[in-house]
TORPA-4810 file (N, C-alpha, C, O; in nm, 3 decimals):
<nodes>
NODE_1_8.286_14.795_10.420_8.407_14.824_10.348_8.501_14.912_10.430_8.621_14.885_10.434_M
NODE_2_8.450_15.017_10.496_8.535_15.105_10.575_8.590_15.031_10.698_8.702_15.056_10.741_T
NODE_3_8.511_14.940_10.753_8.557_14.862_10.868_8.675_14.775_10.827_8.773_14.762_10.901_T
NODE_4_8.664_14.716_10.709_8.773_14.632_10.659_8.899_14.715_10.635_9.010_14.670_10.666_E
NODE_5_8.883_14.833_10.580_8.998_14.920_10.555_9.062_14.964_10.687_9.185_14.969_10.698_M
NODE_6_8.978_14.996_10.785_9.031_15.037_10.914_9.105_14.920_10.981_9.211_14.939_11.041_M
NODE_7_9.048_14.803_10.971_9.110_14.684_11.029_9.245_14.657_10.964_9.342_14.626_11.033_S
NODE_8_9.251_14.668_10.831_9.377_14.649_10.759_9.480_14.754_10.799_9.598_14.722_10.814_D
NODE_9_9.436_14.877_10.815_9.528_14.984_10.854_9.585_14.959_10.994_9.704_14.980_11.018_A
NODE_10_9.500_14.914_11.085_9.546_14.884_11.221_9.643_14.766_11.219_9.746_14.768_11.286_I
NODE_11_9.609_14.663_11.142_9.698_14.547_11.132_9.834_14.586_11.076_9.937_14.539_11.124_D
NODE_12_9.835_14.672_10.975_9.960_14.717_10.916_10.042_14.799_11.016_10.164_14.788_11.020_D
NODE_13_9.975_14.880_11.095_10.046_14.963_11.193_10.104_14.878_11.306_10.214_14.905_11.354_A
NODE_14_10.031_14.777_11.347_10.076_14.692_11.457_10.180_14.592_11.411_10.273_14.560_11.486_I
NODE_15_10.168_14.542_11.291_10.259_14.440_11.239_10.390_14.503_11.197_10.403_14.555_11.086_D
NODE_16_10.487_14.499_11.288_10.617_14.556_11.256_10.728_14.453_11.269_10.841_14.486_11.304_N
NODE_17_10.695_14.326_11.241_10.794_14.220_11.248_10.909_14.245_11.152_11.025_14.218_11.184_N
NODE_18_10.878_14.297_11.034_10.983_14.325_10.937_11.078_14.431_10.990_11.199_14.420_10.972_E
NODE_19_11.024_14.532_11.054_11.108_14.638_11.109_11.197_14.583_11.219_11.314_14.621_11.229_E
NODE_20_11.144_14.495_11.303_11.224_14.436_11.410_11.336_14.352_11.352_11.449_14.358_11.400_E
NODE_21_11.306_14.274_11.249_11.408_14.192_11.185_11.516_14.278_11.121_11.635_14.248_11.131_E
NODE_22_11.474_14.385_11.054_11.571_14.475_10.992_11.659_14.541_11.098_11.779_14.556_11.078_E
NODE_23_11.598_14.580_11.210_11.674_14.643_11.318_11.775_14.545_11.376_11.889_14.581_11.401_T
NODE_24_11.732_14.422_11.397_11.823_14.320_11.452_11.936_14.291_11.355_12.052_14.278_11.396_E
NODE_25_11.904_14.280_11.226_12.008_14.255_11.126_12.109_14.369_11.122_12.229_14.346_11.115_D
NODE_26_12.059_14.492_11.125_12.148_14.608_11.122_12.235_14.613_11.247_12.354_14.645_11.238_L
NODE_27_12.177_14.584_11.361_12.253_14.583_11.486_12.363_14.478_11.481_12.477_14.504_11.518_T
NODE_28_12.329_14.359_11.434_12.429_14.252_11.423_12.540_14.290_11.325_12.656_14.260_11.348_N
NODE_29_12.503_14.356_11.215_12.603_14.399_11.117_12.700_14.500_11.181_12.821_14.489_11.162_Q
NODE_30_12.648_14.595_11.254_12.734_14.696_11.319_12.824_14.629_11.422_12.943_14.659_11.428_V
NODE_31_12.768_14.539_11.502_12.849_14.469_11.602_12.958_14.386_11.537_13.069_14.379_11.588_L
NODE_32_12.926_14.321_11.424_13.027_14.244_11.352_13.138_14.335_11.300_13.256_14.298_11.303_D
NODE_33_13.101_14.453_11.252_13.199_14.545_11.197_13.296_14.595_11.304_13.414_14.616_11.275_E
NODE_34_13.248_14.613_11.426_13.336_14.664_11.530_13.399_14.550_11.611_13.473_14.574_11.706_I
NODE_35_13.369_14.427_11.573_13.435_14.312_11.634_13.376_14.265_11.765_13.446_14.205_11.846_G
NODE_36_13.252_14.291_11.787_13.187_14.247_11.910_13.115_14.116_11.881_13.032_14.108_11.791_V
NODE_37_13.148_14.014_11.960_13.081_13.885_11.946_12.993_13.865_12.069_13.039_13.820_12.173_D
NODE_38_12.868_13.899_12.054_12.774_13.897_12.167_12.755_13.756_12.221_12.747_13.737_12.342_V
NODE_39_12.748_13.658_12.134_12.723_13.521_12.178_12.833_13.472_12.270_12.805_13.410_12.373_A
NODE_40_12.959_13.498_12.237_13.068_13.451_12.322_13.070_13.526_12.454_13.104_13.469_12.558_S
NODE_41_13.035_13.655_12.452_13.032_13.732_12.576_12.919_13.686_12.666_12.934_13.682_12.788_Q
NODE_42_12.805_13.650_12.608_12.693_13.604_12.688_12.721_13.467_12.749_12.680_13.441_12.862_L
NODE_43_12.790_13.381_12.676_12.820_13.249_12.730_12.920_13.258_12.844_12.921_13.171_12.931_S
NODE_44_13.003_13.361_12.845_13.101_13.379_12.952_13.043_13.453_13.072_13.108_13.461_13.177_A
NODE_45_12.924_13.507_13.059_12.864_13.585_13.167_12.820_13.492_13.281_12.783_13.377_13.255_A
NODE_46_12.825_13.539_13.404_12.780_13.455_13.516_12.630_13.430_13.507_12.553_13.514_13.461_P
NODE_47_12.591_13.315_13.551_12.450_13.276_13.548_12.378_13.331_13.670_12.438_13.345_13.776_K
NODE_48_12.250_13.364_13.655_12.171_13.424_13.763_12.157_13.334_13.884_12.161_13.384_13.997_G
NODE_49_12.140_13.204_13.865_12.120_13.115_13.977_12.245_13.106_14.063_12.235_13.100_14.186_K
NODE_50_12.360_13.104_14.003_12.484_13.095_14.080_12.501_13.218_14.167_12.539_13.207_14.284_A
NODE_51_12.474_13.335_14.111_12.487_13.458_14.188_12.382_13.461_14.299_12.412_13.503_14.411_A
NODE_52_12.263_13.418_14.270_12.156_13.416_14.370_12.187_13.318_14.482_12.153_13.343_14.597_G
NODE_53_12.250_13.207_14.448_12.283_13.107_14.548_12.386_13.161_14.646_12.377_13.136_14.766_K
NODE_54_12.485_13.233_14.595_12.586_13.291_14.682_12.522_13.389_14.780_12.556_13.392_14.898_R
NODE_55_12.431_13.469_14.730_12.363_13.567_14.815_12.283_13.495_14.922_12.281_13.537_15.038_T
NODE_56_12.217_13.388_14.883_12.136_13.313_14.978_12.224_13.251_15.084_12.189_13.252_15.202_E
NODE_57_12.339_13.196_15.044_12.429_13.135_15.141_12.483_13.239_15.239_12.490_13.215_15.359_E
NODE_58_12.521_13.354_15.187_12.576_13.457_15.275_12.468_13.512_15.368_12.498_13.545_15.483_S
NODE_59_12.346_13.521_15.320_12.240_13.570_15.407_12.206_13.467_15.514_12.168_13.503_15.625_S
NODE_60_12.217_13.338_15.482_12.193_13.233_15.581_12.298_13.239_15.690_12.267_13.228_15.809_S
NODE_61_12.423_13.255_15.650_12.528_13.263_15.751_12.514_13.391_15.832_12.545_13.393_15.951_S
NODE_62_12.467_13.498_15.770_12.442_13.623_15.842_12.332_13.607_15.944_12.339_13.661_16.054_G
NODE_63_12.230_13.532_15.907_12.119_13.507_16.000_12.166_13.422_16.117_12.131_13.447_16.232_I
NODE_64_12.248_13.319_16.086_12.302_13.235_16.193_12.384_13.318_16.290_12.374_13.301_16.412_D
NODE_65_12.466_13.408_16.237_12.548_13.493_16.322_12.461_13.582_16.410_12.489_13.599_16.529_E
NODE_66_12.357_13.639_16.352_12.267_13.725_16.430_12.195_13.646_16.539_12.176_13.696_16.650_L
NODE_67_12.156_13.522_16.508_12.089_13.440_16.608_12.183_13.408_16.724_12.141_13.406_16.840_E
NODE_68_12.311_13.384_16.693_12.408_13.357_16.799_12.426_13.481_16.887_12.430_13.471_17.010_K
NODE_69_12.435_13.596_16.824_12.450_13.720_16.900_12.328_13.747_16.989_12.341_13.794_17.102_R
NODE_70_12.211_13.716_16.935_12.086_13.736_17.013_12.084_13.641_17.131_12.043_13.680_17.241_L
NODE_71_12.127_13.517_17.111_12.129_13.420_17.221_12.224_13.465_17.330_12.194_13.448_17.448_A
NODE_72_12.338_13.524_17.293_12.433_13.574_17.393_12.371_13.690_17.471_12.391_13.700_17.592_V
NODE_73_12.298_13.774_17.404_12.233_13.887_17.472_12.124_13.841_17.567_12.103_13.902_17.672_L
NODE_74_12.054_13.735_17.532_11.946_13.683_17.617_12.003_13.615_17.740_11.943_13.622_17.848_R
NODE_75_12.116_13.551_17.726_12.178_13.476_17.837_12.315_13.537_17.869_12.417_13.485_17.825_N
NODE_76_12.316_13.646_17.945_12.446_13.712_17.973_12.535_13.632_18.065_12.646_13.676_18.096_P
</nodes>
C-alpha cells in the first residue's frame, strides 16, 4: 500500500502536462494582447540550412584563396 502511494505521489509530481499547457496558453494570451504574432515572425525568419550553406560557400572560397597563396609561396 505505501509503495503504491509513493508511486502515485511521484507520478503526480512528474506529470506536469497540465501546467505546461496552462503556461503555453497564458503565454499565447499575453502575446496576443500585445500584438505579437509568433507564427508570422517565425515563418519570416531565415532558415538554418540557407545560413549554413552561405558559410560553407564562403569557407570554401577562403580555402581556395589560401591554397593559391600557399602555391605562390612554394613557387616564388
